[in-house]
C-alpha positions as CSV (number, residue, x, y, z in Angstrom):
1,Q,42.7,22.6,3.5
2,V,42.1,21.6,-0.2
3,Q,39.4,23.1,-2.4
4,L,37.9,21.4,-5.4
5,V,36.1,22.6,-8.4
6,E,34.4,20.3,-10.8
7,S,33.2,20.8,-14.2
8,G,32.0,18.9,-17.3
9,G,28.7,17.4,-16.4
10,G,25.6,17.7,-18.6
11,L,22.9,16.0,-20.5
12,V,23.9,13.4,-23.2
13,Q,22.2,10.7,-25.1
14,A,22.9,7.1,-24.5
15,G,26.1,6.0,-26.2
16,G,27.5,9.5,-26.0
17,S,30.6,10.8,-24.1
18,L,31.3,13.3,-21.4
19,R,34.7,14.4,-19.7
20,L,34.5,15.5,-16.1
21,S,37.4,17.7,-14.6
22,C,38.3,18.4,-11.0
23,A,40.9,21.0,-10.1
24,A,42.4,21.1,-6.8
25,S,43.9,24.1,-4.9
26,G,45.2,24.8,-1.4
27,K,47.4,22.2,0.3
28,I,47.8,20.2,-2.9
29,F,51.2,18.9,-2.0
30,S,49.6,16.5,0.5
31,I,47.1,14.9,-2.1
32,N,47.7,11.2,-2.6
33,V,44.6,9.5,-4.1
34,M,42.1,11.3,-6.4
35,G,38.9,9.8,-7.5
36,W,35.4,10.0,-8.7
37,Y,32.2,8.8,-6.9
38,R,28.5,9.0,-7.9
39,Q,25.2,9.1,-6.3
40,A,22.1,8.3,-8.1
41,P,18.7,9.4,-6.7
42,G,17.7,7.1,-3.8
43,K,21.0,5.2,-3.9
44,Q,24.1,5.3,-1.8
45,R,27.2,7.1,-3.2
46,E,29.4,4.7,-4.9
47,L,33.0,4.7,-6.2
48,V,33.5,5.0,-9.9
49,A,37.2,5.2,-10.3
50,V,40.3,6.2,-8.4
51,I,43.9,6.9,-9.2
52,T,47.0,7.2,-7.0
53,S,49.8,9.7,-7.3
54,G,51.9,7.1,-9.0
55,G,49.2,6.5,-11.7
56,S,47.7,3.1,-10.5
57,S,43.9,3.2,-11.0
58,N,40.9,1.1,-10.0
59,Y,37.4,1.0,-11.4
60,A,34.0,-0.1,-10.5
61,D,32.9,-3.1,-12.5
62,S,30.0,-1.3,-13.9
63,V,32.3,1.2,-15.8
64,K,35.3,-0.9,-16.7
65,G,36.0,-0.5,-20.4
66,R,33.9,2.6,-20.7
67,F,35.4,5.1,-18.3
68,T,39.0,6.2,-18.0
69,I,40.4,8.2,-15.1
70,S,43.6,10.3,-15.5
71,R,45.4,12.9,-13.5
72,D,47.7,15.8,-14.1
73,N,49.9,16.2,-11.1
74,A,51.4,19.5,-12.3
75,K,47.9,20.9,-12.5
76,S,46.6,19.1,-9.4
77,A,43.7,17.9,-11.6
78,V,41.8,14.6,-12.1
79,Y,39.7,13.7,-15.1
80,L,37.1,11.2,-15.9
81,Q,36.5,10.4,-19.6
82,M,33.2,8.7,-19.9
83,N,32.3,6.9,-23.1
84,S,29.4,4.6,-24.2
85,L,27.3,6.3,-21.5
86,K,24.1,4.4,-20.4
87,P,21.0,5.7,-18.6
88,E,22.1,4.0,-15.6
89,D,25.1,6.2,-15.4
90,T,22.8,9.1,-14.5
91,A,24.0,10.5,-11.2
92,V,25.7,13.3,-9.4
93,Y,29.3,12.9,-9.8
94,Y,31.7,13.9,-7.0
95,C,35.4,14.5,-7.1
96,K,37.2,13.3,-4.0
97,V,40.9,13.7,-3.0
98,S,42.7,12.1,0.0
99,T,45.6,13.4,2.0
100,P,47.3,11.4,4.8
101,W,45.0,13.3,7.2
102,D,41.7,14.1,5.5
103,D,39.4,13.6,2.6
104,Y,37.9,16.3,0.6
105,W,34.9,16.4,-1.7
106,G,33.8,18.6,-4.6
107,Q,30.3,20.0,-4.8
108,G,29.2,17.5,-7.4
109,T,28.2,17.7,-11.0
110,Q,25.2,16.3,-12.7
111,V,25.4,13.8,-15.4
112,T,22.2,12.8,-17.1
113,V,22.0,10.2,-19.8
114,S,18.8,10.0,-21.9
115,S,17.6,6.8,-23.5
């Protein structure tokens, strides 16, 4: 089992920045991919960014150039630096980690961007 604790959400004005953090505990040795997803009201959950244990990353087109995903393998943590935030970035953001056998989700953290 892997447990995830997220932090860093909040309310910010358009153009502002936030940094999300997600710390993993438990069977962390088996974690491969770590990532962030988001779900806005009335919409499906969507991928924001993912990063492999080797450091390769992938982003949704809507956040490229504005968001940066990073991870600290020693701390079993993944981060999402969000810059130039837009009102359409408003959503609940979820951390997800994948092992060879299972996927684990965090509880979600609300990000609200006001115009």
